[in-house]
C-alpha positions as CSV (number, residue, x, y, z in Angstrom):
1,M,114.6,136.0,132.2
2,V,113.4,135.6,128.4
3,E,115.2,139.7,127.7
4,S,118.2,138.2,128.9
5,K,118.3,134.9,126.5
6,L,117.4,137.4,123.5
7,K,120.7,139.8,124.6
8,T,122.8,136.5,124.6
9,G,121.6,134.6,121.7
10,L,121.7,137.8,119.1
11,I,125.5,137.8,120.6
12,W,125.7,134.2,119.4
13,V,124.1,134.5,116.3
14,L,126.6,137.8,115.0
15,A,129.5,135.3,116.4
16,C,128.7,132.1,114.2
17,M,127.7,134.6,111.3
18,S,131.5,136.1,111.2
19,V,133.0,132.4,111.9
20,N,130.9,131.0,108.9
21,S,131.6,133.8,106.7
22,F,135.1,132.3,106.3
23,A,133.5,128.9,104.5
24,Q,131.6,128.0,101.8
25,H,129.4,125.0,102.8
26,R,127.0,123.2,100.9
27,F,124.6,124.2,103.5
28,K,124.1,127.7,104.9
29,I,121.8,129.0,107.8
30,T,121.3,133.0,108.0
31,A,119.6,134.4,110.8
32,D,117.2,137.5,110.5
33,A,116.0,139.0,114.0
34,A,114.5,141.5,112.1
35,N,111.8,139.2,110.4
36,H,111.7,136.8,112.9
37,R,113.2,133.8,111.0
38,V,116.1,132.1,110.4
39,D,116.3,130.1,107.2
40,I,118.1,127.2,106.0
41,S,119.3,126.5,102.6
42,V,121.5,123.5,100.6
43,N,123.4,123.7,97.7
44,S,121.8,127.8,97.5
45,K,118.6,125.8,97.4
46,P,115.9,127.1,100.4
47,F,115.2,123.6,102.6
48,T,113.3,125.3,105.9
49,S,112.7,128.5,107.8
50,Y,112.5,128.5,111.5
51,I,109.8,131.3,112.1
52,Y,108.5,132.9,115.1
53,P,106.4,135.8,114.1
54,D,104.2,137.7,116.8
55,T,100.9,136.3,114.5
56,I,101.7,132.8,116.0
57,M,101.6,131.4,118.7
58,K,104.4,129.2,118.6
59,P,107.5,129.0,116.4
60,V,107.5,126.8,113.5
61,L,109.3,125.1,110.9
62,Y,107.6,126.3,107.9
63,P,107.6,125.3,104.7
64,L,109.3,122.3,104.1
65,R,110.3,121.4,100.6
66,T,111.8,118.0,98.7
67,T,115.2,117.9,97.1
68,K,113.3,119.3,94.0
69,G,111.8,122.3,95.5
70,T,108.3,121.0,96.1
71,L,106.0,121.6,99.0
72,V,105.1,119.4,101.0
73,T,103.7,121.5,103.6
74,R,100.1,123.7,103.6
75,G,100.8,127.3,102.7
76,W,97.8,128.7,104.7
77,P,97.2,130.1,106.5
78,I,100.5,132.3,106.2
79,D,100.8,131.8,101.9
80,P,97.8,130.4,100.9
81,R,97.7,128.5,97.9
82,P,94.8,127.5,95.7
83,G,92.6,124.8,96.1
84,E,93.7,124.1,100.0
85,R,91.4,123.7,103.3
86,V,91.0,126.7,105.2
87,D,90.3,125.0,108.8
88,H,92.7,124.7,112.0
89,P,94.9,127.8,111.9
90,H,97.0,126.9,114.4
91,H,97.9,124.3,112.1
92,I,101.2,125.6,110.2
93,G,104.6,123.9,109.0
94,L,105.9,121.4,111.5
95,W,105.3,122.3,115.6
96,F,105.9,120.9,118.5
97,N,103.6,121.5,121.6
98,Y,100.6,120.1,123.5
99,G,97.0,120.6,124.2
100,N,96.4,120.2,128.2
101,V,99.9,122.0,129.6
102,N,98.7,122.7,133.6
103,G,95.1,123.2,132.4
104,L,96.5,125.6,129.4
105,D,95.7,124.6,125.4
106,F,98.9,125.5,123.8
107,W,98.2,123.3,120.9
108,N,95.0,125.3,119.5
109,N,95.8,128.7,120.2
110,S,96.0,130.8,117.1
111,T,95.0,134.8,116.1
112,A,91.4,132.8,115.6
113,I,90.8,132.7,119.1
114,A,88.5,135.4,120.3
115,A,89.7,137.4,123.0
116,E,88.1,137.1,125.8
117,K,88.6,133.4,125.6
118,K,92.4,133.6,125.9
119,G,92.5,132.8,129.2
120,G,92.4,128.8,128.6
121,Y,95.5,129.0,125.9
122,G,99.1,129.2,126.5
123,T,101.9,130.7,124.0
124,I,105.3,129.7,122.8
125,R,107.5,132.2,122.7
126,H,111.1,132.1,120.9
127,A,113.7,133.3,123.2
128,S,117.1,132.7,121.6
129,V,119.4,131.5,119.0
130,D,122.1,129.1,120.9
131,K,123.7,127.5,118.2
132,I,124.8,127.6,114.2
133,F,126.6,125.0,112.2
134,T,126.8,124.5,108.7
135,G,128.9,122.0,107.0
136,N,128.8,119.9,103.8
137,D,127.4,117.0,105.3
138,K,124.3,118.4,107.8
139,A,123.8,122.0,109.5
140,E,122.9,122.5,113.3
141,L,120.3,125.0,114.6
142,G,119.6,125.4,118.4
143,V,117.1,127.4,120.2
144,T,115.8,128.4,123.1
145,M,111.4,129.0,123.9
146,F,109.6,129.5,126.2
147,W,105.9,128.0,127.2
148,L,104.2,131.2,128.6
149,T,100.8,131.6,130.8
150,P,97.9,134.2,129.2
151,S,99.6,136.3,132.3
152,S,102.9,135.7,130.8
153,D,104.6,133.5,134.0
154,T,107.1,130.7,132.4
155,L,105.6,126.9,132.6
156,L,108.2,125.5,130.6
157,R,112.3,126.4,129.1
158,Q,112.4,124.4,125.9
159,N,115.8,123.8,124.0
160,S,114.8,122.6,120.8
161,T,118.0,121.2,118.1
162,Y,117.2,120.8,114.5
163,I,119.4,119.2,113.1
164,F,119.0,119.2,108.6
165,R,120.5,116.8,106.4
166,E,120.4,116.0,102.7
167,E,121.8,112.8,100.7
168,G,120.4,112.2,97.3
169,S,116.8,112.6,96.9
170,E,116.3,112.5,100.5
171,R,116.3,115.1,103.0
172,S,115.9,115.0,106.7
173,I,115.4,117.0,110.2
174,E,116.3,115.6,113.1
175,L,114.6,116.8,116.0
176,V,116.0,116.6,119.6
177,T,113.2,119.2,122.3
178,T,114.3,119.2,125.9
179,L,111.6,120.7,128.1
180,T,112.7,121.9,131.2
181,A,109.6,122.7,134.6
182,L,111.0,126.1,135.6
183,K,108.8,127.5,139.0
184,Q,106.6,124.8,139.6
185,D,105.2,121.2,138.7
186,V,104.2,121.6,135.0
187,S,101.2,118.6,134.3
188,F,100.7,117.0,130.5
189,K,96.9,115.4,131.4
190,D,96.2,113.0,128.3
191,N,94.9,115.1,125.3
192,K,94.8,113.9,121.8
193,E,96.0,117.3,120.4
194,G,100.0,116.9,120.2
195,L,102.7,116.3,120.1
196,L,104.9,116.7,117.1
197,G,102.6,117.9,114.2
198,L,103.0,118.6,110.6
199,R,99.9,119.9,108.0
200,L,100.2,118.3,104.6
201,A,99.7,120.1,101.5
202,R,96.5,119.0,99.7
203,E,98.0,117.1,97.3
204,L,99.1,114.7,100.1
205,E,95.7,114.3,102.0
206,H,93.7,111.3,101.8
207,P,91.0,111.7,98.9
208,S,87.7,112.9,100.8
209,D,84.3,114.0,99.5
210,K,82.9,116.3,102.4
211,P,82.1,119.6,102.0
212,E,84.9,121.6,103.2
213,K,86.0,125.3,103.1
214,F,88.9,126.4,100.2
215,T,90.6,129.1,99.3
216,D,90.4,130.3,95.6
217,A,93.2,131.7,93.6
218,N,93.3,135.1,95.3
219,G,93.7,133.2,98.7
220,L,89.9,133.7,99.5
221,A,87.6,131.1,101.6
222,T,85.3,129.6,99.5
223,N,82.8,127.2,100.6
224,V,82.6,124.0,98.2
225,A,79.8,121.4,98.4
226,K,81.6,118.7,97.1
227,L,85.7,118.5,97.2
228,N,87.7,117.9,93.9
229,N,90.3,115.4,94.6
230,D,92.6,115.7,91.4
231,G,95.7,115.0,92.3
232,V,95.2,114.3,95.8
233,T,96.8,111.1,96.4
234,G,97.9,110.6,99.8
235,S,97.4,107.3,102.1
236,Y,99.7,107.1,105.5
237,R,101.4,103.5,106.4
238,S,102.4,102.4,110.0
239,S,105.2,100.5,110.8
240,E,102.6,97.8,112.6
241,G,100.9,97.8,108.6
242,K,97.8,100.0,109.6
243,E,96.5,101.9,106.4
244,G,95.2,105.3,105.9
245,D,92.8,106.4,108.4
246,A,93.2,103.2,110.2
247,V,96.3,104.8,111.2
248,W,95.1,106.9,113.9
249,G,94.8,106.1,117.5
250,T,97.0,103.3,116.9
251,R,100.9,102.8,118.2
252,A,103.7,102.7,116.0
253,K,107.5,102.9,115.6
254,W,106.9,104.9,112.2
255,V,104.5,106.3,109.9
256,N,105.0,106.5,106.0
257,L,103.1,109.3,104.0
258,R,102.8,108.1,100.5
259,G,101.7,110.1,97.5
260,K,102.0,112.3,94.6
261,I,102.4,115.8,93.9
262,K,102.4,116.4,90.3
263,E,105.0,113.8,88.8
264,E,107.0,113.7,91.6
265,Q,106.2,110.3,94.3
266,I,106.4,111.4,97.8
267,S,107.3,109.8,100.8
268,L,107.1,111.8,104.4
269,V,108.4,109.9,107.1
270,I,108.3,110.6,111.0
271,L,110.4,108.2,113.1
272,D,110.0,107.8,116.7
273,H,112.4,107.1,119.1
274,P,112.7,104.2,121.6
275,K,113.8,106.1,124.9
276,N,110.8,108.6,124.1
277,I,108.5,108.5,127.0
278,G,105.5,106.5,125.7
279,Y,107.1,104.6,123.1
280,P,106.0,103.4,120.8
281,T,104.0,106.8,120.3
282,Y,100.0,106.8,119.1
283,W,99.3,108.5,116.2
284,H,97.2,111.5,115.7
285,A,97.1,110.9,111.6
286,R,94.0,112.2,110.2
287,G,93.2,112.1,106.8
288,Y,92.8,115.9,105.7
289,G,96.5,116.4,106.1
290,L,97.0,116.7,110.4
291,Y,99.7,114.2,110.6
292,A,100.9,113.8,114.3
293,A,102.8,111.7,116.9
294,N,101.0,112.0,120.1
295,P,102.9,109.6,123.2
296,L,101.5,111.9,125.7
297,G,98.0,111.4,125.2
298,Q,97.2,108.0,125.9
299,H,93.9,107.6,127.3
300,E,92.1,109.7,124.0
301,M,93.9,107.6,121.8
302,S,93.4,104.0,123.4
303,G,89.7,104.8,124.2
304,G,90.2,104.9,127.8
305,K,92.0,101.4,128.0
306,E,95.0,103.2,128.9
307,T,96.3,106.5,131.0
308,L,99.3,108.6,131.2
309,D,98.9,112.2,132.1
310,F,102.4,112.6,132.5
311,K,104.1,115.2,135.1
312,L,107.3,117.4,135.2
313,P,108.7,118.2,138.9
314,A,110.0,121.9,139.0
315,G,113.5,121.5,138.5
316,H,113.3,118.5,135.8
317,S,113.7,117.6,132.2
318,V,112.5,115.7,129.7
319,T,113.9,115.0,126.1
320,F,112.2,114.2,122.9
321,K,113.6,112.9,119.6
322,Y,112.0,112.5,116.1
323,K,113.2,112.3,112.6
324,V,111.1,113.6,109.8
325,L,112.4,112.3,106.0
326,I,111.1,114.3,103.1
327,H,111.9,111.3,100.1
328,S,111.7,112.6,96.7
329,G,111.0,109.4,93.9
330,E,109.9,106.1,94.1
331,H,108.3,104.9,97.3
332,L,110.0,104.0,100.4
333,T,109.2,100.2,101.2
334,D,108.6,99.2,104.7
335,E,112.3,97.8,104.3
336,Q,113.6,101.0,103.7
337,V,112.3,102.5,106.7
338,N,112.7,100.0,108.9
339,T,116.3,100.7,107.9
340,A,116.1,104.3,108.5
341,F,114.4,103.2,111.8
342,T,117.2,101.3,112.9
343,A,119.7,103.4,112.2
344,F,117.8,106.3,114.2
345,S,117.2,104.2,117.0
346,K,121.3,103.6,117.9
347,D,121.9,107.4,117.6
């Protein structure tokens, strides 16, 4: 099944590249199957890339940039930058997966997992690029991937469409993901590790004075007794008025992460959609830089007050829809984010 999808996807990509070669648009998408990546640019400047090397256990968008080219996602472990944390090697760019799918952990899987423990982890593998559209107002990338057991059985087919936009000083990524259970019923037991995740650049973390591991200028891990908080400016704010670490484990329609990198003020917003399972989502937002929306881990996030244990029968599908705003300039206000949320809700 996976091999067939790869062949079909390659034919589609070649056709799309042929069509796009006759037109020049503000957005450009370049598929590079040999290097397991698809690059997205706007006005000849990099926006992000969809990457799926064998060294990571799921496809991701990496890295994310503002309109000024500033990196808002952590570089490690792919491209380490000085002063970064070296925890959680599975936190790469922007991703979509979950911590308990038919008993398998898809969230925490990475090359750091010992071989004798790999039997408890699942892997998401890219299968095909199904759609490439580029225009002046937006670009769209459609892909298929499969959620695999350690024995390479397919539990889920994932069809995702990424819609990229840039208006003025703001970029956005809309993600529409449909999961389809294939040969067997699939359970998503309540788990705190999920669902849409993003790992922040060090400057957008919350200031902290706990001992940690960091990378040096050569990308090597270094133990640091106390963190240097110079330039660390991040702070979460939710639609319900929660601030900072208090956002974790609460429900909200959106969260706005506000911070500054050098002299550039940045607002990084994730919008939930009213049609999503578990709306409004719980937030798995940590001060150390993990920024995630988790509608499926209700028992863990509510302290046992709620339970979802979502199940997807064989042959059935479920769709999730989110939007990420990357705003450069004066921080977005609650009113501005609510306006964006209302527009997204009607979409």
